[in-house]
Phi, psi and omega in degrees: 000141181287145176288158179299132180086352181285149179293135178296336180295344178298333180297333182281345179233049186298338182281349182273130174295146180295135183291139174226170179299319180292319178296323178296318178297319179296319179293324176296316178296323178296320176299318180297314180297321178296318179296316178299319180296331177281324189276316187303315180303322178292322178294318179297316178301317180299315180295315182296318181298318180292321179293325180289318182198127176300337179292343180274010181305316178301322178293320179296319179295323177296320178295319178295324177297320176295320180298325178282322188288325185301305178295332177295321179293321176299315181296322178297318178297320179296320183293339181291348180293342180264007184296152176274135179270173181296128183289159173276193180293158188303315182300303177301327179297315181296318180296317183295322178293325177294318179293321177297322180299333178288343184271346187231167181276182186299315183296319180293323177296317181295318180295320178296320179298327182276324190241341185083006181239146179252126179276127182221110177293145179215181179285329182277345183153200178254127184261147168238108189262129177243198183282328187236013181166194184206153172256136176246117185257124174230098182062239182266003180254141175236128174255131184253120185246131179256120178201143186228138174273132180232152176279133180304333182267005177084005180285155179278118182284145171298156185300318179298323178293321179299312180295318181297319178301313181292321180296316180293322177296319179296316180292327182289319185203087185298313180295323177294322177301314180290337177284317181289320183293156179261128180282113183268334181191149173216120183187198186295140181299320182296327181289319178292319182302321180300330185264354178281150170303149186305320184291338180271346179295331180296330179291318178294323177294325179295324177297317180296319179295318180295324178292324179294322181291330182281340183269000000 
């Protein structure tokens, strides 16, 4: 039976352990180790090829390029969780943005207008909630979560409604939200920032500024 306040969607992923701060840290370290396991062999190959023969320099450079490209591709996949989905009709879109504005304060409304993301502090870190997922910022690490709000009748929800659904679910049960969502990437903030659309980078910068003010 679900605990009081827990998201009902947890029943659909009953095999997943409930997310905690410690479990989140372990998953972040696992992502780092996985990335290192992919990158190090290419770096070793590059070094060995150059030591064996300077003529192998082009092969060594190709190996180094692969070592750089692999984490970049992971980060690119993670950054796609903040993408904007196809909008609904103009009228519902305007109404949904107005309703979303009622859920957040002035600064969050302004940031959403500029970036399409809503900043929401939580126990696990600081969240940036979009239409199809969210970024969770902890210091220099960003975890990218893919999750989508859908209408039970299959209708296409306006963008504001999508964000509002995810925001309310996050506020209702933050650990449950992170349990239901799929972790697409966890890594360095600078790497994710490079792959975000330019207008969304301001939201990630806003998290850093807010953390600086609190310290």
